[in-house]
C-alpha positions, 0 to 999 in steps of 0.5 A: 376104737377108731375105724381104719381102712387098710390096703393089704396084699392078697395071698392069691395075688393082687391087693385088697381093701379091708376095713378094721375088723372086717371079714370081707374085702371092700375091693380087689385090685391087680396092682397096688396103686389103684387099690390105694387110690380107691382106699383113699376115696373110701377113707376120706368119705368115712373119715377113717385112717388109711393104712397102706401095707407093704408087700410083706404085709407090714405097715408102710404108710399112714394117712389120716382123714378126719382123725388128725390128732391136731386139727388145723388152726385158722 
């Protein structure tokens, strides 16, 4: 299974970055945008898919870094 980086709401407030099957947060932020920015950096470095959740915890947006189903031609 491919590794995935998630931006998820923290039940105590703010936003966390979590790796798939990870117990610990890779970072905690008071607002969503800085969390997304940092998670995007982590996702690019680790070539994982980035999943950004909505405040209700449901999947929002996805962004693939290195696991694209169709590599660019050229």
